[in-house]
VOBA-898230 format. One line per field, with one value per residue (C-alpha): residue number from 1; x, y, z. Coordinates in steps of 0.05 Angstrom, whole numbers, plus 5000, padded with zeros to 4 digits. Layout:
! residues N
num <- (NUM:...)
x <- (X:...)
y <- (Y:...)
z <- (Z:...)
END
This chain:
! residues 464
num <- (1:2:3:4:5:6:7:8:9:10:11:12:13:14:15:16:17:18:19:20:21:22:23:24:25:26:27:28:29:30:31:32:33:34:35:36:37:38:39:40:41:42:43:44:45:46:47:48:49:50:51:52:53:54:55:56:57:58:59:60:61:62:63:64:65:66:67:68:69:70:71:72:73:74:75:76:77:78:79:80:81:82:83:84:85:86:87:88:89:90:91:92:93:94:95:96:97:98:99:100:101:102:103:104:105:106:107:108:109:110:111:112:113:114:115:116:117:118:119:120:121:122:123:124:125:126:127:128:129:130:131:132:133:134:135:136:137:138:139:140:141:142:143:144:145:146:147:148:149:150:151:152:153:154:155:156:157:158:159:160:161:162:163:164:165:166:167:168:169:170:171:172:173:174:175:176:177:178:179:180:181:182:183:184:185:186:187:188:189:190:191:192:193:194:195:196:197:198:199:200:201:202:203:204:205:206:207:208:209:210:211:212:213:214:215:216:217:218:219:220:221:222:223:224:225:226:227:228:229:230:231:232:233:234:235:236:237:238:239:240:241:242:243:244:245:246:247:248:249:250:251:252:253:254:255:256:257:258:259:260:261:262:263:264:265:266:267:268:269:270:271:272:273:274:275:276:277:278:279:280:281:282:283:284:285:286:287:288:289:290:291:292:293:294:295:296:297:298:299:300:301:302:303:304:305:306:307:308:309:310:311:312:313:314:315:316:317:318:319:320:321:322:323:324:325:326:327:328:329:330:331:332:333:334:335:336:337:338:339:340:341:342:343:344:345:346:347:348:349:350:351:352:353:354:355:356:357:358:359:360:361:362:363:364:365:366:367:368:369:370:371:372:373:374:375:376:377:378:379:380:381:382:383:384:385:386:387:388:389:390:391:392:393:394:395:396:397:398:399:400:401:402:403:404:405:406:407:408:409:410:411:412:413:414:415:416:417:418:419:420:421:422:423:424:425:426:427:428:429:430:431:432:433:434:435:436:437:438:439:440:441:442:443:444:445:446:447:448:449:450:451:452:453:454:455:456:457:458:459:460:461:462:463:464)
x <- (5000:5027:4997:4987:4971:4947:4949:4909:4934:4926:4853:4845:4790:4754:4818:4863:4821:4817:4890:4895:4843:4888:4947:4917:4888:4957:4973:4913:4958:4992:4924:4929:4907:4887:4897:4872:4870:4813:4811:4861:4847:4785:4817:4835:4762:4746:4792:4753:4686:4714:4741:4667:4633:4669:4669:4587:4590:4530:4538:4601:4601:4536:4571:4630:4586:4548:4620:4640:4571:4574:4647:4632:4569:4596:4650:4600:4569:4634:4659:4596:4548:4544:4513:4446:4443:4515:4505:4448:4483:4542:4506:4457:4522:4551:4493:4489:4563:4551:4488:4515:4570:4521:4487:4554:4579:4511:4518:4584:4553:4501:4554:4610:4655:4696:4729:4784:4740:4689:4746:4773:4709:4694:4762:4763:4698:4738:4770:4705:4678:4731:4741:4665:4673:4730:4707:4645:4688:4730:4674:4641:4711:4700:4755:4713:4734:4706:4711:4739:4730:4801:4777:4766:4830:4880:4867:4904:4914:4871:4900:4847:4885:4948:4940:4991:4983:4977:5016:4997:4927:4936:4981:4926:4862:4883:4904:4832:4802:4842:4828:4757:4752:4785:4740:4721:4749:4808:4819:4802:4805:4807:4813:4884:4895:4832:4837:4799:4815:4805:4734:4718:4722:4752:4822:4862:4936:4958:4968:4991:4976:4949:5025:5026:4965:4997:5060:5011:4974:5038:5073:5013:5002:5078:5067:5115:5120:5087:5078:5067:5041:5047:5058:5135:5179:5206:5245:5288:5355:5320:5247:5242:5195:5255:5317:5340:5369:5342:5357:5313:5347:5344:5351:5348:5355:5303:5342:5358:5287:5260:5313:5297:5228:5233:5280:5231:5224:5154:5142:5130:5097:5154:5127:5116:5185:5177:5121:5164:5224:5199:5182:5237:5182:5210:5174:5167:5158:5122:5088:5016:5027:5079:5065:5121:5173:5231:5213:5253:5262:5274:5311:5346:5413:5458:5435:5452:5520:5546:5550:5496:5427:5395:5389:5333:5303:5261:5241:5204:5252:5254:5314:5307:5360:5362:5416:5425:5482:5445:5459:5534:5547:5478:5444:5379:5378:5375:5316:5279:5279:5263:5211:5180:5178:5154:5098:5078:5080:5127:5180:5250:5296:5365:5402:5471:5491:5550:5568:5505:5469:5422:5399:5348:5311:5236:5184:5157:5088:5073:5030:5039:5115:5092:5078:5143:5177:5138:5155:5229:5230:5212:5281:5329:5339:5300:5321:5286:5318:5259:5264:5312:5323:5346:5385:5401:5448:5432:5465:5492:5564:5565:5581:5657:5671:5716:5727:5654:5640:5690:5651:5577:5606:5641:5583:5557:5617:5590:5533:5518:5509:5474:5474:5511:5489:5515:5468:5496:5479:5521:5462:5452:5496:5447:5455:5417:5418:5377:5307:5327:5392:5356:5344:5420:5446:5406:5416:5491:5499:5460:5499:5566:5547:5503:5514:5595:5597:5561:5606:5671:5640:5627:5694:5731:5685:5696:5766:5770)
y <- (4996:5078:5132:5195:5263:5314:5390:5446:5474:5402:5402:5477:5482:5433:5438:5416:5356:5334:5324:5303:5247:5225:5217:5172:5138:5119:5086:5042:4976:5004:5001:5080:5113:5183:5234:5300:5373:5424:5457:5522:5577:5546:5531:5606:5621:5571:5611:5673:5644:5623:5694:5726:5676:5686:5765:5754:5786:5742:5785:5768:5697:5685:5719:5676:5613:5627:5638:5564:5533:5572:5553:5476:5474:5506:5454:5401:5432:5433:5368:5328:5358:5295:5256:5286:5231:5235:5313:5311:5264:5303:5376:5345:5322:5391:5423:5374:5388:5464:5464:5423:5473:5535:5500:5497:5575:5596:5566:5597:5669:5662:5651:5690:5631:5593:5528:5493:5432:5477:5506:5441:5413:5479:5483:5406:5416:5436:5371:5334:5376:5363:5291:5276:5316:5281:5213:5227:5251:5190:5134:5185:5180:5100:5092:5059:5090:5090:5142:5131:5175:5196:5206:5130:5121:5182:5174:5229:5255:5312:5373:5392:5442:5402:5335:5288:5221:5157:5110:5040:5056:5085:5020:4976:5008:5026:4957:4927:4995:4999:4927:4925:4995:4969:4905:4912:4983:5010:5062:5088:5164:5198:5272:5293:5338:5313:5269:5247:5227:5151:5179:5205:5279:5317:5339:5368:5353:5426:5471:5432:5364:5330:5317:5273:5239:5210:5190:5154:5117:5096:5073:5034:4998:4986:5027:5023:5096:5162:5212:5286:5317:5398:5458:5450:5405:5375:5405:5461:5480:5545:5573:5596:5648:5689:5662:5669:5604:5549:5483:5416:5361:5294:5258:5277:5234:5237:5271:5328:5341:5337:5390:5428:5423:5446:5505:5544:5501:5502:5440:5384:5386:5385:5321:5285:5248:5209:5157:5137:5137:5084:5035:5066:5086:5134:5189:5234:5301:5313:5369:5352:5407:5374:5291:5268:5303:5267:5307:5293:5223:5223:5161:5131:5163:5109:5124:5196:5231:5288:5359:5419:5401:5473:5546:5546:5611:5631:5709:5723:5708:5733:5729:5716:5732:5701:5732:5707:5703:5649:5600:5596:5527:5514:5449:5456:5519:5505:5452:5502:5554:5499:5468:5545:5542:5471:5487:5546:5510:5552:5519:5534:5534:5552:5553:5588:5585:5613:5611:5665:5672:5633:5652:5621:5636:5631:5642:5710:5687:5639:5643:5652:5681:5742:5691:5650:5725:5745:5671:5679:5746:5725:5700:5726:5786:5774:5818:5812:5826:5829:5834:5781:5724:5656:5625:5546:5518:5441:5380:5308:5320:5395:5404:5367:5404:5462:5487:5484:5525:5585:5586:5592:5649:5690:5723:5749:5782:5850:5837:5825:5752:5749:5672:5607:5536:5477:5413:5360:5313:5352:5358:5435:5505:5559:5630:5689:5761:5824:5809:5869:5834:5766:5778:5791:5736:5677:5698:5704:5638:5608:5636:5613:5541:5524:5566:5584:5503:5492:5539:5502:5437:5467:5492:5433:5384:5430:5434:5514)
z <- (4999:4994:5025:4986:5027:4977:5006:5002:4936:4915:4918:4912:4857:4808:4763:4820:4843:4770:4766:4840:4822:4754:4797:4846:4783:4764:4832:4836:4831:4895:4929:4953:5017:4999:5049:5039:5073:5065:4996:5001:5044:5079:5146:5146:5133:5187:5236:5222:5229:5301:5311:5293:5331:5401:5393:5386:5308:5289:5216:5194:5223:5177:5122:5124:5135:5072:5035:5066:5035:4970:4950:4965:4927:4867:4868:4874:4808:4768:4794:4784:4748:4695:4748:4785:4833:4850:4854:4894:4946:4949:4955:5011:5048:5046:5069:5125:5148:5142:5175:5236:5234:5236:5298:5333:5314:5328:5403:5408:5382:5432:5489:5466:5494:5447:5485:5453:5438:5400:5360:5343:5318:5285:5245:5221:5181:5121:5117:5122:5063:5022:5034:5018:4951:4921:4945:4904:4843:4849:4850:4787:4752:4756:4817:4863:4932:5007:5058:5122:5188:5209:5278:5280:5267:5294:5368:5413:5480:5503:5480:5435:5388:5379:5398:5412:5377:5420:5363:5404:5390:5323:5310:5338:5300:5233:5195:5212:5184:5124:5105:5121:5073:5015:5010:4935:4932:4886:4936:5006:5020:5093:5130:5142:5200:5249:5309:5371:5438:5469:5489:5422:5432:5367:5370:5314:5298:5299:5226:5172:5210:5149:5135:5202:5193:5129:5163:5225:5179:5131:5201:5227:5160:5149:5077:5019:5019:5041:4985:5007:4944:4943:4889:4889:4855:4923:4980:4955:4984:5013:5006:4938:4960:4991:4957:4892:4846:4893:4872:4885:4929:4904:4973:5039:5103:5150:5207:5158:5135:5208:5223:5164:5184:5254:5230:5182:5118:5102:5060:5111:5180:5233:5262:5199:5198:5274:5247:5180:5227:5264:5213:5159:5110:5051:5039:4974:4964:4898:4853:4836:4783:4755:4773:4723:4768:4807:4877:4935:4970:5042:5065:5123:5143:5113:5044:5044:5031:5082:5068:5064:5040:5055:5082:5129:5169:5220:5222:5273:5331:5400:5449:5520:5566:5640:5682:5754:5802:5842:5786:5795:5825:5842:5818:5794:5776:5693:5703:5742:5683:5633:5680:5666:5596:5593:5646:5603:5537:5498:5451:5457:5394:5408:5477:5501:5568:5613:5689:5707:5637:5596:5531:5492:5429:5423:5359:5382:5356:5414:5466:5542:5530:5579:5624:5622:5630:5697:5724:5706:5737:5804:5817:5754:5714:5646:5588:5518:5455:5394:5320:5313:5259:5256:5201:5202:5151:5158:5130:5140:5182:5175:5246:5239:5180:5195:5121:5120:5185:5158:5092:5131:5178:5118:5088:5157:5177:5170:5207:5284:5305:5371:5386:5352:5366:5334:5338:5381:5319:5272:5224:5235:5257:5270:5282:5300:5267:5258:5227:5179:5161:5150:5067:5055:5100:5078:5003:5015:5050:5000:4944:4980:4996:4930:4867:4873:4888:4822:4789:4812:4792:4726:4715:4740:4695:4629:4643:4648)
END
């Protein structure tokens, strides 16, 4: 079996969905399990509906809900118009999902209170709408397809908005559900992103969680491979929206891909890699607008050569500097500091320590940062450095290559570097610079590591 995940841009409209169905059609011999996201921008729309409802803005809430319904009914007309029975059934299902959603958001609007549980239920409506319509379109195309409910498969803890999967339960449930669904079918389809607690309460895996869903299902069924279909030709050496002359990588290790996702690359959800690693299942990142392209294959580290693979970045970084003479020769101080970050659910990226100082970087958009600062200030002096950015050079065994490290730092000699961190696994070297310098720094490092290296190889190969 092969798991095929299609993101929002791959199911954005009639044309994109028709192309996606053609891609699936070419994989029927491999028993495809299709995982779909909501249509492009629909999850953003659902967040806006949540916001309007929580503020008791009923007029805006109703207008946004009407947009949601109209877009999906129009899509049904365009995709399924050839068969009145199929079209009628699909439109009825869209109306049913939207009616249920209207009831929920109406109650939120009346109360003016939006719980995390209600929010998880509301924002997952997009996946149920898209999966029902696409399932109908696949069957109309002659691909016998069964719809599965992801909430029966992806079991999580009780954190409604960023739920932690219960791997043992997922592995126990998914094979039987998938095998039963495949009975007499060519393909099966389910929702990405959505999940449920052991008790059946709705949860979601967090933004971009459809990749995670695909990886979890692939792990549970020992898939031959997991395919992540997106709108770029695989994983790039940097974000092509920000950096010129990026290259497509043929292969990456699981570890490199995980570091890239964690340090800012937007092709994969940061947690996608873990389930695939557990079963050593290859992941392919492919372009649904260019299905003939090779894409990027993510494999075990033993199959990947050493060297730099990418320059990633995060552009909204805050440095938290923690000073206290009480930490000198006192055991437990560091544990106390990071216990606060854990308690307040604030993730730390980079860490630098000295005898009386701890400096960390965090994504400035995270909630609860003010709570962390307040708790730390009870026993230490805390200073905040705003408007910073983090640049990470990622590749297998680069940390042990002194020549490589010199090359990385040469383009930033004219800029202030506030922190430097080298991963213990030698997979990444990260530095923090002013946000205003980010574009120049990233482009300079990328040009040095990739463009100049290509020119050198070209000159050497052609004998110049």
